[in-house]
TIBA-598659 format. One record per residue (C-alpha): residue number from 0; x, z, y. Coordinates in Angstrom, 2 decimals. Example, Ala and Ser with C-alpha at 12.3 -4.5 7.8 and 13.67 -1.06 7.14 Angstrom:
BEGIN
site num:0 | east:12.30 | up:7.80 | north:-4.50
site num:1 | east:13.67 | up:7.14 | north:-1.06
This chain:
BEGIN
site num:0 | east:75.27 | up:107.09 | north:81.57
site num:1 | east:73.89 | up:108.54 | north:84.73
site num:2 | east:74.24 | up:106.36 | north:87.83
site num:3 | east:75.39 | up:108.98 | north:90.31
site num:4 | east:77.95 | up:110.37 | north:87.99
site num:5 | east:79.19 | up:106.70 | north:87.17
site num:6 | east:79.81 | up:105.84 | north:90.90
site num:7 | east:81.12 | up:109.09 | north:92.52
site num:8 | east:83.95 | up:109.59 | north:90.07
site num:9 | east:87.43 | up:109.64 | north:91.51
site num:10 | east:88.37 | up:105.97 | north:90.35
site num:11 | east:85.42 | up:104.53 | north:91.92
site num:12 | east:86.06 | up:106.26 | north:95.14
site num:13 | east:89.65 | up:105.01 | north:95.18
site num:14 | east:88.33 | up:101.45 | north:94.44
site num:15 | east:86.18 | up:101.66 | north:97.54
site num:16 | east:88.76 | up:102.56 | north:99.60
site num:17 | east:90.90 | up:99.75 | north:98.26
site num:18 | east:87.98 | up:97.27 | north:98.29
site num:19 | east:87.66 | up:97.94 | north:102.15
site num:20 | east:91.25 | up:97.70 | north:102.78
site num:21 | east:91.21 | up:94.32 | north:100.80
site num:22 | east:88.13 | up:92.83 | north:102.30
site num:23 | east:88.64 | up:94.07 | north:105.96
site num:24 | east:91.41 | up:91.41 | north:107.21
site num:25 | east:89.57 | up:88.44 | north:106.05
site num:26 | east:87.39 | up:87.76 | north:108.94
site num:27 | east:89.93 | up:88.56 | north:111.33
site num:28 | east:91.93 | up:85.63 | north:110.54
site num:29 | east:88.51 | up:83.64 | north:110.13
site num:30 | east:85.38 | up:84.12 | north:112.10
site num:31 | east:86.37 | up:86.86 | north:114.19
site num:32 | east:89.62 | up:85.15 | north:115.33
site num:33 | east:87.75 | up:81.71 | north:115.86
site num:34 | east:85.08 | up:83.77 | north:118.16
site num:35 | east:87.93 | up:85.31 | north:120.27
site num:36 | east:89.28 | up:81.68 | north:120.75
site num:37 | east:85.72 | up:80.09 | north:121.51
site num:38 | east:85.08 | up:82.89 | north:124.02
site num:39 | east:88.58 | up:82.39 | north:125.78
site num:40 | east:87.46 | up:78.85 | north:126.37
site num:41 | east:89.54 | up:76.87 | north:124.06
site num:42 | east:88.27 | up:73.20 | north:123.09
site num:43 | east:86.83 | up:72.50 | north:119.61
site num:44 | east:89.75 | up:70.86 | north:118.03
site num:45 | east:91.91 | up:73.40 | north:118.43
site num:46 | east:89.63 | up:75.97 | north:117.25
site num:47 | east:89.04 | up:73.56 | north:114.01
site num:48 | east:92.59 | up:73.67 | north:113.37
site num:49 | east:92.38 | up:77.28 | north:112.93
site num:50 | east:90.26 | up:76.86 | north:109.95
site num:51 | east:93.66 | up:76.27 | north:108.03
site num:52 | east:94.71 | up:79.81 | north:108.75
site num:53 | east:92.68 | up:80.80 | north:105.52
site num:54 | east:94.80 | up:78.41 | north:103.04
site num:55 | east:96.95 | up:81.34 | north:101.81
site num:56 | east:93.87 | up:82.51 | north:100.09
site num:57 | east:93.56 | up:79.46 | north:98.18
site num:58 | east:97.02 | up:79.37 | north:96.99
site num:59 | east:97.59 | up:83.15 | north:96.72
site num:60 | east:98.15 | up:82.27 | north:92.88
site num:61 | east:101.57 | up:80.67 | north:93.74
site num:62 | east:103.45 | up:84.04 | north:94.51
site num:63 | east:101.30 | up:86.43 | north:92.59
site num:64 | east:104.06 | up:86.63 | north:89.80
site num:65 | east:106.36 | up:87.82 | north:92.14
site num:66 | east:103.93 | up:90.75 | north:93.22
site num:67 | east:103.73 | up:91.60 | north:89.30
site num:68 | east:107.92 | up:91.42 | north:88.81
site num:69 | east:108.88 | up:93.12 | north:91.82
site num:70 | east:107.84 | up:96.73 | north:93.23
site num:71 | east:108.56 | up:98.00 | north:96.80
site num:72 | east:112.01 | up:100.00 | north:96.18
site num:73 | east:111.45 | up:103.85 | north:96.21
site num:74 | east:107.50 | up:103.82 | north:95.69
site num:75 | east:105.44 | up:103.71 | north:92.50
site num:76 | east:104.35 | up:100.34 | north:91.04
site num:77 | east:101.49 | up:98.67 | north:92.84
site num:78 | east:101.05 | up:101.26 | north:95.19
site num:79 | east:104.07 | up:100.57 | north:97.21
site num:80 | east:102.74 | up:96.77 | north:97.81
site num:81 | east:99.10 | up:98.48 | north:98.70
site num:82 | east:100.40 | up:100.87 | north:101.29
site num:83 | east:103.09 | up:98.29 | north:102.77
site num:84 | east:100.20 | up:95.46 | north:103.11
site num:85 | east:97.87 | up:97.53 | north:105.23
site num:86 | east:100.94 | up:98.76 | north:107.40
site num:87 | east:102.27 | up:95.01 | north:108.18
site num:88 | east:98.37 | up:94.11 | north:108.84
site num:89 | east:98.64 | up:97.21 | north:111.23
site num:90 | east:101.69 | up:95.53 | north:113.12
site num:91 | east:100.50 | up:92.01 | north:113.03
site num:92 | east:97.05 | up:93.34 | north:114.73
site num:93 | east:99.17 | up:95.35 | north:117.45
site num:94 | east:101.19 | up:92.12 | north:118.01
site num:95 | east:98.12 | up:90.02 | north:118.26
site num:96 | east:96.49 | up:92.36 | north:120.72
site num:97 | east:99.30 | up:91.70 | north:123.00
site num:98 | east:98.49 | up:87.95 | north:123.45
site num:99 | east:96.47 | up:85.80 | north:125.49
site num:100 | east:95.12 | up:82.64 | north:123.17
site num:101 | east:95.08 | up:80.08 | north:126.15
site num:102 | east:99.02 | up:80.92 | north:126.92
site num:103 | east:100.22 | up:82.17 | north:123.46
site num:104 | east:98.21 | up:79.64 | north:121.10
site num:105 | east:100.89 | up:78.71 | north:118.88
site num:106 | east:102.43 | up:81.92 | north:118.54
site num:107 | east:98.84 | up:83.65 | north:117.73
site num:108 | east:98.41 | up:80.69 | north:115.40
site num:109 | east:101.81 | up:81.83 | north:113.51
site num:110 | east:100.59 | up:85.51 | north:113.40
site num:111 | east:97.14 | up:84.64 | north:112.07
site num:112 | east:98.93 | up:82.57 | north:109.24
site num:113 | east:101.04 | up:85.66 | north:108.36
site num:114 | east:97.95 | up:88.03 | north:108.64
site num:115 | east:96.15 | up:85.97 | north:106.35
site num:116 | east:99.37 | up:85.87 | north:103.86
site num:117 | east:99.69 | up:89.61 | north:103.75
site num:118 | east:95.96 | up:89.84 | north:103.26
site num:119 | east:95.71 | up:87.49 | north:100.41
site num:120 | east:99.01 | up:89.41 | north:98.92
site num:121 | east:96.88 | up:92.47 | north:99.42
site num:122 | east:94.21 | up:91.16 | north:97.47
site num:123 | east:96.62 | up:90.03 | north:94.55
site num:124 | east:97.70 | up:93.71 | north:94.29
site num:125 | east:94.29 | up:95.28 | north:94.53
site num:126 | east:92.89 | up:93.01 | north:91.60
site num:127 | east:95.92 | up:94.06 | north:89.58
site num:128 | east:95.80 | up:97.94 | north:90.21
site num:129 | east:92.10 | up:97.57 | north:89.57
site num:130 | east:92.65 | up:96.34 | north:86.02
site num:131 | east:95.26 | up:98.56 | north:85.16
site num:132 | east:93.49 | up:101.85 | north:86.29
site num:133 | east:90.09 | up:101.13 | north:84.45
site num:134 | east:89.18 | up:101.95 | north:81.40
site num:135 | east:87.18 | up:99.52 | north:79.48
site num:136 | east:83.55 | up:100.88 | north:79.85
site num:137 | east:84.50 | up:101.46 | north:83.57
site num:138 | east:85.32 | up:97.62 | north:84.53
site num:139 | east:81.71 | up:96.73 | north:85.42
site num:140 | east:81.14 | up:99.58 | north:87.91
site num:141 | east:84.85 | up:98.96 | north:89.25
site num:142 | east:83.68 | up:95.43 | north:89.75
site num:143 | east:80.38 | up:96.37 | north:91.40
site num:144 | east:82.32 | up:98.89 | north:93.80
site num:145 | east:84.82 | up:96.50 | north:94.76
site num:146 | east:82.11 | up:93.92 | north:95.58
site num:147 | east:80.10 | up:96.57 | north:97.62
site num:148 | east:83.49 | up:97.82 | north:99.54
site num:149 | east:84.79 | up:94.25 | north:100.00
site num:150 | east:81.22 | up:93.26 | north:101.49
site num:151 | east:80.93 | up:96.11 | north:103.82
site num:152 | east:84.72 | up:95.60 | north:105.19
site num:153 | east:83.72 | up:92.03 | north:105.76
site num:154 | east:80.50 | up:92.70 | north:107.93
site num:155 | east:82.69 | up:95.24 | north:109.62
site num:156 | east:85.40 | up:93.01 | north:110.80
site num:157 | east:82.76 | up:90.35 | north:111.30
site num:158 | east:79.70 | up:91.00 | north:112.76
site num:159 | east:80.23 | up:94.57 | north:113.70
site num:160 | east:83.74 | up:93.76 | north:115.34
site num:161 | east:81.97 | up:91.00 | north:117.66
site num:162 | east:79.69 | up:93.43 | north:118.88
site num:163 | east:82.43 | up:96.08 | north:119.63
site num:164 | east:84.52 | up:93.28 | north:121.16
site num:165 | east:81.60 | up:92.65 | north:123.37
site num:166 | east:80.46 | up:95.88 | north:124.17
site num:167 | east:83.41 | up:98.27 | north:124.42
site num:168 | east:86.88 | up:97.20 | north:123.31
site num:169 | east:87.31 | up:93.86 | north:124.66
site num:170 | east:89.27 | up:91.31 | north:122.09
site num:171 | east:92.68 | up:93.08 | north:122.77
site num:172 | east:91.06 | up:96.38 | north:122.52
site num:173 | east:89.21 | up:95.38 | north:119.32
site num:174 | east:92.82 | up:94.35 | north:117.70
site num:175 | east:94.41 | up:97.52 | north:118.71
site num:176 | east:91.56 | up:99.58 | north:117.21
site num:177 | east:91.66 | up:97.95 | north:114.14
site num:178 | east:95.45 | up:98.34 | north:113.88
site num:179 | east:94.76 | up:102.13 | north:113.77
site num:180 | east:92.24 | up:101.71 | north:111.11
site num:181 | east:94.72 | up:99.88 | north:108.85
site num:182 | east:97.66 | up:102.43 | north:109.57
site num:183 | east:95.32 | up:105.15 | north:108.34
site num:184 | east:94.45 | up:103.01 | north:105.14
site num:185 | east:98.00 | up:102.69 | north:104.65
site num:186 | east:98.62 | up:106.60 | north:104.89
site num:187 | east:95.73 | up:107.12 | north:102.43
site num:188 | east:97.08 | up:104.60 | north:99.90
site num:189 | east:99.89 | up:107.50 | north:99.11
site num:190 | east:97.19 | up:109.48 | north:97.50
site num:191 | east:95.45 | up:107.04 | north:95.07
site num:192 | east:96.76 | up:107.43 | north:91.49
site num:193 | east:99.70 | up:105.75 | north:90.37
site num:194 | east:99.64 | up:103.32 | north:87.23
site num:195 | east:102.34 | up:102.83 | north:84.42
site num:196 | east:105.45 | up:100.87 | north:85.56
site num:197 | east:106.82 | up:97.66 | north:83.95
site num:198 | east:110.40 | up:97.14 | north:83.17
site num:199 | east:112.00 | up:94.47 | north:84.68
site num:200 | east:112.89 | up:91.43 | north:82.43
site num:201 | east:114.82 | up:88.99 | north:84.29
site num:202 | east:117.18 | up:88.91 | north:87.27
site num:203 | east:115.73 | up:88.66 | north:90.73
site num:204 | east:117.82 | up:85.44 | north:91.61
site num:205 | east:116.38 | up:83.76 | north:88.57
site num:206 | east:112.68 | up:84.59 | north:89.88
site num:207 | east:113.46 | up:83.85 | north:93.51
site num:208 | east:115.12 | up:80.41 | north:92.43
site num:209 | east:112.16 | up:79.39 | north:90.13
site num:210 | east:109.60 | up:80.21 | north:92.75
site num:211 | east:111.31 | up:78.28 | north:95.74
site num:212 | east:112.01 | up:75.15 | north:93.56
site num:213 | east:108.24 | up:75.17 | north:92.39
site num:214 | east:106.77 | up:75.78 | north:95.85
site num:215 | east:109.53 | up:72.69 | north:97.34
site num:216 | east:108.42 | up:70.39 | north:94.55
site num:217 | east:104.60 | up:70.98 | north:94.83
site num:218 | east:104.56 | up:70.55 | north:98.64
site num:219 | east:106.78 | up:67.45 | north:98.27
site num:220 | east:104.62 | up:65.77 | north:95.86
site num:221 | east:101.25 | up:66.41 | north:97.88
site num:222 | east:103.05 | up:65.46 | north:101.12
site num:223 | east:104.40 | up:62.02 | north:99.67
site num:224 | east:101.07 | up:61.24 | north:97.90
site num:225 | east:99.12 | up:61.92 | north:101.20
site num:226 | east:100.86 | up:59.18 | north:102.58
site num:227 | east:98.85 | up:56.80 | north:100.23
site num:228 | east:95.45 | up:58.48 | north:101.18
site num:229 | east:92.53 | up:55.57 | north:101.16
site num:230 | east:91.32 | up:54.44 | north:104.55
site num:231 | east:87.61 | up:54.33 | north:105.45
site num:232 | east:86.23 | up:51.13 | north:104.00
site num:233 | east:83.35 | up:49.24 | north:105.99
site num:234 | east:82.15 | up:48.34 | north:102.45
site num:235 | east:80.90 | up:51.73 | north:101.77
site num:236 | east:79.02 | up:54.29 | north:103.55
site num:237 | east:80.29 | up:56.96 | north:105.49
site num:238 | east:79.38 | up:59.42 | north:102.78
site num:239 | east:80.79 | up:57.39 | north:99.89
site num:240 | east:84.06 | up:57.14 | north:101.85
site num:241 | east:83.72 | up:60.82 | north:101.76
site num:242 | east:83.66 | up:61.13 | north:98.22
site num:243 | east:86.39 | up:58.56 | north:97.65
site num:244 | east:88.63 | up:60.83 | north:99.84
site num:245 | east:87.46 | up:64.20 | north:98.35
site num:246 | east:88.35 | up:62.49 | north:94.77
site num:247 | east:91.72 | up:61.30 | north:95.80
site num:248 | east:92.52 | up:64.64 | north:97.24
site num:249 | east:91.40 | up:66.36 | north:94.12
site num:250 | east:93.51 | up:63.91 | north:91.88
site num:251 | east:96.51 | up:64.43 | north:94.49
site num:252 | east:96.44 | up:68.38 | north:94.41
site num:253 | east:96.09 | up:68.13 | north:90.47
site num:254 | east:99.29 | up:66.03 | north:90.39
site num:255 | east:101.18 | up:68.52 | north:92.76
site num:256 | east:99.97 | up:71.28 | north:90.78
site num:257 | east:101.26 | up:69.90 | north:87.40
site num:258 | east:104.73 | up:68.73 | north:89.45
site num:259 | east:105.21 | up:72.36 | north:90.66
site num:260 | east:104.61 | up:73.53 | north:86.94
site num:261 | east:106.84 | up:71.46 | north:85.50
site num:262 | east:109.57 | up:72.17 | north:87.95
site num:263 | east:108.82 | up:76.03 | north:87.37
site num:264 | east:109.69 | up:75.52 | north:83.44
site num:265 | east:112.46 | up:73.05 | north:84.11
site num:266 | east:114.18 | up:75.72 | north:86.11
site num:267 | east:112.97 | up:78.65 | north:84.77
site num:268 | east:110.42 | up:80.76 | north:86.47
site num:269 | east:109.16 | up:83.33 | north:84.00
site num:270 | east:106.93 | up:85.31 | north:85.98
site num:271 | east:104.67 | up:82.28 | north:86.31
site num:272 | east:105.45 | up:81.02 | north:82.85
site num:273 | east:105.17 | up:83.75 | north:80.67
site num:274 | east:101.52 | up:84.84 | north:81.80
site num:275 | east:100.64 | up:81.25 | north:81.41
site num:276 | east:101.89 | up:80.84 | north:77.80
site num:277 | east:100.61 | up:84.09 | north:77.07
site num:278 | east:96.66 | up:83.20 | north:78.10
site num:279 | east:97.08 | up:79.46 | north:76.45
site num:280 | east:98.58 | up:81.19 | north:73.30
site num:281 | east:95.31 | up:82.84 | north:72.22
site num:282 | east:92.52 | up:81.16 | north:70.69
site num:283 | east:89.59 | up:78.94 | north:72.63
site num:284 | east:91.85 | up:79.42 | north:75.89
site num:285 | east:90.64 | up:75.97 | north:77.22
site num:286 | east:87.07 | up:77.09 | north:76.58
site num:287 | east:87.59 | up:80.27 | north:78.34
site num:288 | east:89.20 | up:78.78 | north:81.30
site num:289 | east:86.15 | up:76.21 | north:81.16
site num:290 | east:83.80 | up:79.23 | north:81.53
site num:291 | east:85.35 | up:80.63 | north:84.25
site num:292 | east:85.12 | up:77.56 | north:86.21
site num:293 | east:81.35 | up:76.85 | north:85.02
site num:294 | east:79.88 | up:80.35 | north:84.76
site num:295 | east:78.79 | up:80.63 | north:88.58
site num:296 | east:78.41 | up:76.95 | north:89.33
site num:297 | east:74.40 | up:76.56 | north:89.39
site num:298 | east:74.51 | up:79.81 | north:91.88
site num:299 | east:77.23 | up:78.03 | north:94.06
site num:300 | east:75.20 | up:75.15 | north:93.93
site num:301 | east:72.14 | up:76.94 | north:95.42
site num:302 | east:73.82 | up:78.79 | north:98.00
site num:303 | east:76.24 | up:76.24 | north:99.10
site num:304 | east:73.12 | up:74.88 | north:101.16
site num:305 | east:70.95 | up:77.78 | north:101.78
site num:306 | east:71.46 | up:78.37 | north:105.42
site num:307 | east:71.12 | up:74.49 | north:106.36
site num:308 | east:67.68 | up:74.54 | north:104.10
site num:309 | east:66.46 | up:77.63 | north:105.80
site num:310 | east:67.38 | up:76.10 | north:109.10
site num:311 | east:66.49 | up:72.37 | north:108.60
site num:312 | east:64.23 | up:72.18 | north:105.80
site num:313 | east:62.10 | up:75.15 | north:106.78
site num:314 | east:62.31 | up:75.26 | north:110.64
site num:315 | east:63.41 | up:78.97 | north:110.84
site num:316 | east:65.30 | up:80.09 | north:114.02
site num:317 | east:69.15 | up:80.94 | north:113.62
site num:318 | east:68.19 | up:84.44 | north:114.81
site num:319 | east:65.55 | up:84.88 | north:111.86
site num:320 | east:67.90 | up:83.15 | north:109.34
site num:321 | east:70.92 | up:85.96 | north:110.52
site num:322 | east:68.66 | up:88.68 | north:110.02
site num:323 | east:67.10 | up:88.21 | north:106.99
site num:324 | east:69.62 | up:85.93 | north:105.35
site num:325 | east:72.46 | up:87.55 | north:105.94
site num:326 | east:71.38 | up:91.34 | north:106.40
site num:327 | east:69.16 | up:91.20 | north:103.46
site num:328 | east:71.01 | up:88.75 | north:101.23
site num:329 | east:73.84 | up:91.20 | north:101.54
site num:330 | east:71.99 | up:94.13 | north:100.64
site num:331 | east:70.38 | up:92.76 | north:97.64
site num:332 | east:73.95 | up:91.48 | north:96.50
site num:333 | east:75.39 | up:95.16 | north:96.95
site num:334 | east:72.24 | up:96.34 | north:95.12
site num:335 | east:72.54 | up:93.92 | north:92.28
site num:336 | east:76.18 | up:94.54 | north:91.65
site num:337 | east:75.79 | up:98.32 | north:91.51
site num:338 | east:73.09 | up:97.52 | north:88.77
site num:339 | east:74.99 | up:95.21 | north:86.87
site num:340 | east:77.91 | up:97.61 | north:86.88
site num:341 | east:75.68 | up:100.56 | north:85.63
site num:342 | east:74.24 | up:98.47 | north:83.12
site num:343 | east:77.64 | up:97.22 | north:81.77
site num:344 | east:78.67 | up:101.22 | north:81.70
site num:345 | east:75.90 | up:102.34 | north:79.62
site num:346 | east:77.29 | up:101.38 | north:76.34
site num:347 | east:81.01 | up:100.49 | north:75.19
site num:348 | east:82.17 | up:97.19 | north:76.86
site num:349 | east:82.33 | up:95.39 | north:73.37
site num:350 | east:78.59 | up:95.64 | north:73.13
site num:351 | east:77.87 | up:95.45 | north:76.79
site num:352 | east:79.92 | up:92.69 | north:78.25
site num:353 | east:78.30 | up:89.38 | north:76.75
site num:354 | east:74.68 | up:90.55 | north:76.65
site num:355 | east:75.54 | up:91.31 | north:80.65
site num:356 | east:76.80 | up:87.88 | north:81.18
site num:357 | east:74.19 | up:86.10 | north:79.13
site num:358 | east:71.08 | up:87.78 | north:80.78
site num:359 | east:72.65 | up:88.11 | north:84.36
site num:360 | east:73.60 | up:84.52 | north:83.79
site num:361 | east:69.98 | up:83.33 | north:82.92
site num:362 | east:68.77 | up:85.48 | north:85.74
site num:363 | east:70.79 | up:84.14 | north:88.41
site num:364 | east:70.21 | up:80.42 | north:87.18
site num:365 | east:66.41 | up:81.01 | north:87.10
site num:366 | east:66.42 | up:82.66 | north:90.45
site num:367 | east:67.23 | up:79.50 | north:92.14
site num:368 | east:63.55 | up:78.69 | north:91.46
site num:369 | east:62.66 | up:80.94 | north:94.27
site num:370 | east:64.38 | up:78.58 | north:96.69
site num:371 | east:62.42 | up:75.69 | north:94.94
site num:372 | east:59.06 | up:77.75 | north:95.49
site num:373 | east:59.94 | up:78.13 | north:99.16
site num:374 | east:60.95 | up:74.18 | north:99.50
site num:375 | east:57.10 | up:73.31 | north:97.88
site num:376 | east:55.42 | up:76.18 | north:100.10
site num:377 | east:54.22 | up:76.13 | north:103.56
site num:378 | east:56.67 | up:78.39 | north:105.98
site num:379 | east:56.48 | up:81.97 | north:105.15
site num:380 | east:58.54 | up:84.99 | north:106.14
site num:381 | east:57.42 | up:87.02 | north:103.10
site num:382 | east:58.38 | up:84.07 | north:100.95
site num:383 | east:61.74 | up:83.78 | north:102.50
site num:384 | east:62.58 | up:87.38 | north:102.60
site num:385 | east:61.63 | up:87.68 | north:98.61
site num:386 | east:63.48 | up:84.44 | north:97.72
site num:387 | east:66.59 | up:85.75 | north:99.43
site num:388 | east:66.42 | up:89.10 | north:98.09
site num:389 | east:65.54 | up:87.64 | north:94.20
site num:390 | east:68.64 | up:85.11 | north:94.58
site num:391 | east:71.23 | up:87.50 | north:95.81
site num:392 | east:70.04 | up:90.75 | north:93.41
site num:393 | east:70.46 | up:88.41 | north:90.49
site num:394 | east:73.62 | up:86.58 | north:92.01
site num:395 | east:74.83 | up:90.39 | north:92.63
site num:396 | east:74.36 | up:91.30 | north:88.91
site num:397 | east:75.96 | up:88.12 | north:87.54
site num:398 | east:79.07 | up:88.89 | north:90.03
site num:399 | east:79.52 | up:92.41 | north:88.72
site num:400 | east:79.65 | up:91.15 | north:84.88
site num:401 | east:81.88 | up:87.89 | north:85.72
site num:402 | east:84.66 | up:90.03 | north:87.13
site num:403 | east:84.39 | up:92.45 | north:84.38
site num:404 | east:84.95 | up:89.40 | north:82.03
site num:405 | east:88.12 | up:88.13 | north:84.24
site num:406 | east:89.42 | up:91.75 | north:83.93
site num:407 | east:88.95 | up:91.37 | north:80.07
site num:408 | east:90.39 | up:88.22 | north:79.87
site num:409 | east:93.58 | up:89.63 | north:81.97
site num:410 | east:96.59 | up:90.75 | north:79.96
site num:411 | east:97.69 | up:94.06 | north:81.55
site num:412 | east:101.43 | up:93.21 | north:81.32
site num:413 | east:100.63 | up:90.12 | north:83.82
site num:414 | east:97.77 | up:91.34 | north:86.04
site num:415 | east:98.58 | up:89.99 | north:89.36
site num:416 | east:99.72 | up:86.48 | north:87.92
site num:417 | east:96.77 | up:86.12 | north:85.49
site num:418 | east:94.07 | up:87.49 | north:87.62
site num:419 | east:94.77 | up:85.49 | north:90.61
site num:420 | east:95.00 | up:82.15 | north:88.49
site num:421 | east:91.80 | up:83.37 | north:86.98
site num:422 | east:90.03 | up:83.65 | north:90.18
site num:423 | east:91.64 | up:80.60 | north:91.91
site num:424 | east:89.95 | up:78.90 | north:89.05
site num:425 | east:86.54 | up:80.64 | north:89.65
site num:426 | east:86.50 | up:79.43 | north:93.01
site num:427 | east:86.88 | up:75.50 | north:92.26
site num:428 | east:83.18 | up:75.11 | north:91.77
site num:429 | east:82.29 | up:76.82 | north:95.24
site num:430 | east:84.84 | up:74.65 | north:96.81
site num:431 | east:83.62 | up:71.38 | north:95.49
site num:432 | east:80.10 | up:71.74 | north:95.17
site num:433 | east:79.27 | up:71.03 | north:98.82
site num:434 | east:79.69 | up:67.40 | north:99.18
site num:435 | east:77.82 | up:66.73 | north:96.03
site num:436 | east:75.08 | up:69.16 | north:96.95
site num:437 | east:74.67 | up:67.55 | north:100.33
site num:438 | east:74.20 | up:64.10 | north:98.40
site num:439 | east:71.67 | up:65.40 | north:96.13
site num:440 | east:69.41 | up:66.96 | north:98.84
site num:441 | east:69.65 | up:64.18 | north:101.17
site num:442 | east:68.91 | up:61.56 | north:98.37
site num:443 | east:66.08 | up:63.54 | north:96.32
site num:444 | east:64.75 | up:66.05 | north:98.97
site num:445 | east:64.82 | up:69.70 | north:98.84
site num:446 | east:62.51 | up:70.64 | north:96.00
site num:447 | east:64.25 | up:68.34 | north:93.30
site num:448 | east:67.67 | up:69.45 | north:94.70
site num:449 | east:66.73 | up:73.30 | north:93.85
site num:450 | east:65.06 | up:72.25 | north:90.74
site num:451 | east:68.55 | up:70.24 | north:89.60
site num:452 | east:70.95 | up:73.81 | north:90.31
site num:453 | east:68.93 | up:74.91 | north:87.05
site num:454 | east:70.73 | up:71.85 | north:85.10
site num:455 | east:74.33 | up:73.11 | north:87.10
site num:456 | east:73.97 | up:76.40 | north:85.12
site num:457 | east:73.48 | up:75.13 | north:81.92
site num:458 | east:77.23 | up:74.23 | north:81.07
site num:459 | east:78.21 | up:77.88 | north:81.76
site num:460 | east:75.08 | up:79.30 | north:79.78
site num:461 | east:76.36 | up:77.01 | north:76.82
site num:462 | east:79.82 | up:77.67 | north:76.80
site num:463 | east:78.92 | up:81.54 | north:77.01
site num:464 | east:76.86 | up:81.14 | north:73.93
site num:465 | east:79.44 | up:79.59 | north:71.98
site num:466 | east:82.30 | up:81.87 | north:72.83
site num:467 | east:80.26 | up:85.08 | north:72.21
site num:468 | east:82.42 | up:86.37 | north:69.32
site num:469 | east:85.58 | up:85.49 | north:71.27
site num:470 | east:84.11 | up:87.56 | north:74.26
site num:471 | east:83.21 | up:90.43 | north:72.11
site num:472 | east:86.73 | up:90.36 | north:70.63
site num:473 | east:88.45 | up:90.59 | north:73.46
site num:474 | east:86.15 | up:93.50 | north:74.97
site num:475 | east:86.81 | up:95.64 | north:71.75
site num:476 | east:90.41 | up:94.89 | north:72.11
site num:477 | east:90.62 | up:95.65 | north:75.66
site num:478 | east:88.64 | up:99.33 | north:74.63
site num:479 | east:91.10 | up:99.68 | north:71.92
site num:480 | east:94.35 | up:99.23 | north:74.28
site num:481 | east:92.79 | up:101.71 | north:76.57
site num:482 | east:92.60 | up:104.29 | north:73.85
site num:483 | east:96.12 | up:103.86 | north:72.97
site num:484 | east:97.07 | up:104.43 | north:76.39
site num:485 | east:95.17 | up:107.33 | north:76.79
site num:486 | east:96.66 | up:108.94 | north:73.41
site num:487 | east:100.22 | up:107.89 | north:74.70
């Protein structure tokens, strides 16, 4: 399929708009907000607490089933939420623009958490809409366009927003300008294509009761368990104490999650349990979930300390790293994602998905050796730029194939709930590799660390090899389902 014909069709332009809408709020409640607080002179302890504002992105799978079950009254399925979320974000930005951080810090924090909650909900609905809108052969390209638009939006609300606030608008003016942008997005959403509606199967009371009980039980178990957190011991090194605490927190989070699921099943929360049961009723479900966790693990290991390596390990300046690692890395990721989507669209998904996952998975694993080459060589700007470009290009191709895999694993009856759960599992590796990556780099040095990232990529590739027939079957089933939908 022609590259331009693939990426300039209506469905891709729609995904570009919605992907931009999904990625734009992320930095507003994160880096951009922290920059505002820093400029206003707030202390580091307060600024550090604002890192917790992003928690809704981690736990969005908890209320994703409600977004599957309920639609905005009077509006088509998915479109109602996709219009309402940007409209609410616009109002929140207006409210934040009227505050002064030094005087209204608690109110600002509450609005920021609310903004992150609405933004995470917008992500859930966008992922579900994309899965329902695209034909099977468009999924790779759709994933690529989503990555492209999301990254560009993060650049706008992150780096560009800081420059606009500093040079022209000021912080309050910046948030007012962004409120206007979100208002225009909310209006534009009314022109995107609608997707098929789903009939409600259970009463609203049953759904809300199940959600609230699940939430209360999970929070209570985690809160009570945190009272028994291990204290730092003189018998262990500071790093060993950190690993002890990380291990305890991981076990406690799993216990809270298990208790919440038990409560949801006990009181009946159908919008959560039906997608959960539907996924685990299929063959090799555990192996497929393991693949979701491990496929990008080697890539996550290499990326976890890439900035620290360039600054501390090689002695590049922060400005040099920012210009090359961020700008060139972003461009290479976008190009890689677009190329990966184009490769997937050239043949039917049943024939292209597994080869794309396999070859791009090998490429993103081997590309980590570019950093190993940097670690064993003398300081070189050319080598740095080449390593960053190669690693991000291969990582972008792998991301396009991986998102296409997640869409293929998702049952369209439960698009929001299942995709949110799968994407949360995919983030597990990225969250937990940091401490172990730091220990490996400190104990064995940078060359050995980057060589070991190849080993981290092996479990994902092994699982992918073993699951080839199952993935091809799922891709073929997705294509058949799309043909049936088009005929009906």
